[in-house]
N, C-alpha and C positions, 0 to 999 in steps of 0.2 A: 359560564365556566365556574364562577364562584360557587353557585348552587350545587353543581355536580361534584366539585371537590369536597364541599361540606357534607354532602350526602354519603360519599364514600367513607369519610372519617367516622360519621355517625353509624353507618351500617356495620363497620368493623367493631365499634364499641358494643353495639347491640348483640351481635353474634357472639362476641367474647363473653358477654354477660348471660348468654343462653336465652336471649329474648328474640323477638321477631325483627327481621330487617324490614324497613319501610320502603315502599316504592316512591315515597315523597320525603322531603327533608324537614326535620324538626330542629329547633334550637337556634334560630337566627334572630338577631335583634335589629334587623333592617326594616321592620314594619312599624312605623309610628302609630301610636294609639289613635290619633285623630283620623288616620286613614283606614285602619282595620276595624274601627268601631264607630260607625256613624249613626247608630240608632239607640244609644244609651244603655248598652248592655254592661254588665259588671266586668269590664276589662280594664286593667291598668297596664302600665309599662312592663310589669313583672308577672301578673297573674290574670287568669280568666276563671270565672265562677260558673259551675254547672250544678245541676240538681240530680239527685238520685231519689226516686219515689217508688217505694215498694211496701208490701205488708211485712213488717217486722214482728207484728203481734197478730193474734187471731187465727182463724182456721186456715188461711192461705199462707201463713208464715212458713210452713213446712216446704212449700214450693218456691217461695220468693226470696228466702234468705240467700240461696245460692246465687241468685241474680245480682244481689248487692255485692256479694263477695267477688263475683266475676268482673263487675264494673269497676270495683275498687282496684282489682289487679291490673286491668287494662289501663286505668288512669295512672297507677304507680309506674307501669312500664313506659308509658308515653312521657311522663315527667322525667324518669330516669334517662330517657333518650334525648332530653332537651326541651320537652314541652311542645306547645303548639304556637307557631309563629314567635318562638322565643319566650313564651310565657308558661309558667307552671299552672296546672289545672288544680283548682280548689273545689272540692265537692261538698255540697250541703245535702245531708241525708234527712229525708222526711219519711215518717211512718204512715202509710195509708190505712193501717189497722184493719185490713180486710173489710172495710166499710166504704161504699162507693161515694157517699157525700163527703166523707173525710178526704178521699182522694182528690175530689174537685177542689175542696178548700185548700189542701196542701199544694196543689198545682198552682192555684192563684197566688199563694204566698211565695212560691218559688219564682214565678214570672213577674209579679207586680212588686213584691217587696225586696226580693233578692236579685232581680234583673238577670237571671241566669241566661247563659248563652245557649244552653240546651238542657233537656231533661232526659235521663235514662230511667224508664220506669213502667209501671203497671204490669199486671200479669193476666188477670181475668178480662174478658171482653166487657164485663159490666164496669170495671174500673176504667178501662179505656174509653168507653162510651161516656162515662161520667166526666172525664177530664177533657174530652175532645172539644166541646164548645169553648172551654177556657183557652186552649192552645190556638184555636182558630180566631178567637176574638183578639188575643194578645199577639198573634203571629209568632208564637213560640214553636220550638222544634221538640217533638217527642220521639224518642227511639224506643220502639216497643218490641220486646223480645219473644213474645209467646206465639206459638202456632195457634191459629184461630179460624173462624168460620168463613172469612172473606166478606164479600159484598161491602167493601169499604176501601176508599183510596183518598185520603186527605193529603193536601199539600203540606200539612203541618205534622205529618207522621211518617217516619221511616219504619217499615215493618220487617224485622229481622227473622221472624218466625214464618212458618209455612202457612199458606192459605189452603182452602179446602181441596182444590184440585191437586195440589202438591202432596197432601197428606191423606185426606179422607178417601178421595177417589182412587189414588194410586195404591193405598193400602188395601182397600176392598178388592181392587182388581187382582192384587197379589194373592189374597186368601182364596179368591174365586178360582184362580188358575191352579192353586195348590191342592185344594180339597173339593172343589165343585159343590159347595154347600147349597142346600135348597131352602134352609130356614135360618133366620137370624133373630136374635133377641137383643134389643137395644136398651141400655141402661145408662143414666147420666144424672149429673147434678142439675138442680132446678134453677137455671138462669140462662141468659141469652146464648152463650157459646155452646153448651151441650145441646140445647133444644134446636138451635139453628143447624148445628152440625148433624144432628140426627135427622132433621128434615132433609138435608142434602143427602145423607147416607141412605135414607129410606127411598128417596127418589131414584137414586142410582141402583140400589138393590132391586127395586121393583121394575124399573123401566129399562135398565141397561143389562143387568145381570140375570133378569128373569127369575128372581127368587122371591121368597116371601118373608116379610117381617111379621113374626107371630106375636110379638109383645114389645111394648115401649113404655118404660117406667122412669120416673124422675123422683129425686129425693133432695131435700134442702141441703145447702152447704153445711158441713159440720155434722150431718146425719151419721148415726152410729149403729143403727139396728137394721140390717138388711135381710133378716130372716124371711120376710114375706117374699122378697125378690128371689132369694135363693130357692125357696120352695117352688116358685114359679119356674125357675130354670130346671129344677129336678123334674117337675111335672111335665113341662112342655118339651124338654130334651132338644133344644135347638142345635143345629149343626155348628153355629158360631154365636158366641156371646160377644157383642161389640160394646165396649165400655168407655164412657166419657165421664167418669166420676172425678171430681176435682178436689185438691187439697187433702186434709187429713182424714176425710171420709174413706179414702182408699185403704187406710190401715184397717178399719173395721170390715170393709167389704171383702178384701182379699183374705184376711184371716178367717172370717166366717165362712167364706166360700171353701177354703181349704179344710176347715174343721168339719164341713158338711160332706167331705169326701169328693168334692168336685175339683179334680186336678187335671193337669195336662194329659194324663193317661186316658181320661174319659171325656174331656170337654176342651174344645178349642176356644180360647179367649183371645181376642185381638183388642188392644186398647191404644188410643192415642193421647192418653193422659197420665201415663206412668213412665217416669224416667228414673235414672239412678238416684235422684234426690228422694223420690217417693219410696223406691225399693229399700233404701236404707232404713226408713221408718216402718215400712210394711213387714220386712223380714224376707230375705231371699227365698226361704223355703216355701213361702206362701204363693210366690209367683213363678217358681221354677217351671220351665217348659212352656210357659205362655209367651205371647208376642206383643211387642210394642212397635208402632209405626212412627218413626221419627226421622229427622235428617241427621242427627248426631247421636253417637254413643261414645262413652269414654274409651271404648276399646278400639276405635278407629286407628288404623296403623298408617301414620305418616309422620315425618319429622317435626312438623309444626304442632301436631297434637301432642306428641311426646314431650316437647318443650313446654307446651301449655299446661299439661297435666302436672309436670314436675314443678313448674312455677306456682300453680294453684295450691298444690299440697305444701310447698314451702311456706306460702303465705298463710294458709288457713288450716294446716294440720294434715298429717299423713292419713288420718281416717276420713278426711273430707272426700266427697264424691262429686262428680260433674255430670249433670243431666243435660238434656237437649236445650232447655230454656236457659240454663246457666251458661252454656257455651254461646247461645245466641245473644245473651245479654253482654257477653264479653265483646261481641262484634260492634256494639253500639258506639262506645267511645272511639274505636278505631275508624269506623266509617265517618263519624263526625270530624275527627282530627284530620284525616286525610282529605276530606272535603274542604275543611277550612284552609289547609295548606294549598290545595289546588286553587281555591278561590282567592287566596291572599287576603282574606277578610273573615271576620266573625259575623258579619251581617247576615241575618237569616236568609234573605232572598238570594244572596250571592252563594251562600253555602248550599242551598237547595239546588241551584242551577249547576254548581260544580259537581254535585253527587250523581248527576245523570250518567249512566253507563260506567260508573266508577267500578273498577275491578280490584279485587283483593285476592291474591293468589297464595298468601301465606297464613291463612286462618286455620284453626284446628279442624274444622270440617272439610277443609280443602278450598278449592276455587269457588268464589261467589262473585256475582255482579249485581249492581243496583239497577233495577229496571228504569229506563228513562222516562216512562209515563206514569207508572203507578207506585213507584218507590218501595216495591217489594223486592225480594232477592231471588235471583235464579238459584236453585239449590237442588240437591238430590234427595230422594226418599230412601231410607234404609229400614229394613225389618230386623229387629233384634229379638232373639229368643233368650229369655232370662235363664241364667245358670244358677246353680246352688250356692255359688260364692258371691252372688249379687251383680256379676258382670253380664253383659249382653253379647251373645255370639251373633254377629251380623250374618244373616242367612240370605239377604237380598239387598242389592244396591241398584238403583235406577240410573239412567242417564240424567244429565242436568235438565231440570224441568222449568220452563218459563212460567213465571207467576201469572195467573189469570183470575183476579179476584172477582170478576163479573162474568162467569162462564155462561155463554149463551146456550151451549148445548145441553145445560141442565134444564132448560126450559122453565126456569124459576126466576122470579123477581124478588127483590127485598120485601115488597109488599106481600107477596105470597108467603114468604117465610115468616114475616111478622104475624100474619093471620094464623099460621100453623103453630107459632110459639106463644 
């Protein structure tokens, strides 16, 4: 009864402040440190330390800065609502610097030197792969926000972004139903996520959609000259260009594409690597009319998203924008905090167990649920068509899709994909 009464008081405070109400209670001092922290984490009677690990510099900073801002907002809101088990969250921010060995070194620093209770971070699959052994060896918890290629399910990672069947397959099915394309041109950055994603896309295009991939090209992260690729697109004239270019290379690719006269009026481009964060840097006029396949766009209409957007802009500026990964990053601290409250403990093993089938109904993207087996999220796919003002008009929304990071029907194994990439 005491817990219920405490929650009602807290919920009223949160709603009055324009923040999210929680299905669990924060701000109680009834949990002795010796009982809620039995594994030597950085937890005191008043505070709990967590880590934030993203690229604040380098080619990926264009995409990852928003993740840091969203995680900081979530932590500030949780703290204002009373914290976690009565403790305020203190965040240690580390810069992965768009360099995968640096990510691994900073992850070790957070887990071994700072004894953080959880880490919210990484963006690229390369950075996630680099830190994964560190988290598994130290039994740490990583909350990873980015849509990715799948074929992974670590007990030390919670995956807030979509895996391939929720984004790649669903997105290709949509464009196939809309335009019945016969030919596809694949282009991406040269690292594990784009290459593996394109291997999955090619398999689906050729074996399920009965269409043809007429070209597949890759360029290094940070690449700025896409004229050869654009000449290929003009020469081959594919029905669909499917782009998985990451980071600030998008600025060059989309501006050069537009300058070459390849626009939405004469070419369908579908991407799963351009969000509002990238559009702000690219320039809306360069992407207008083209499509992104994401689970979240800032233009989603629901009261939770409206409050989230308002709070984000209040904290980070009226000109700030919120992309898919930024919103997914915001989910991380909330999933962790509610799991901790449910477990009544900061211990990693107990938090992991408490997260099984955890439901969150008040998040900006809407209802989500943590899968009990693979620690991915049930989520929807949305197709956004970019407008001249930089917003996305949502032209398609799927039902809730169960995460399936190891899809048997693709008839591919991770060994097959590694051979192809």
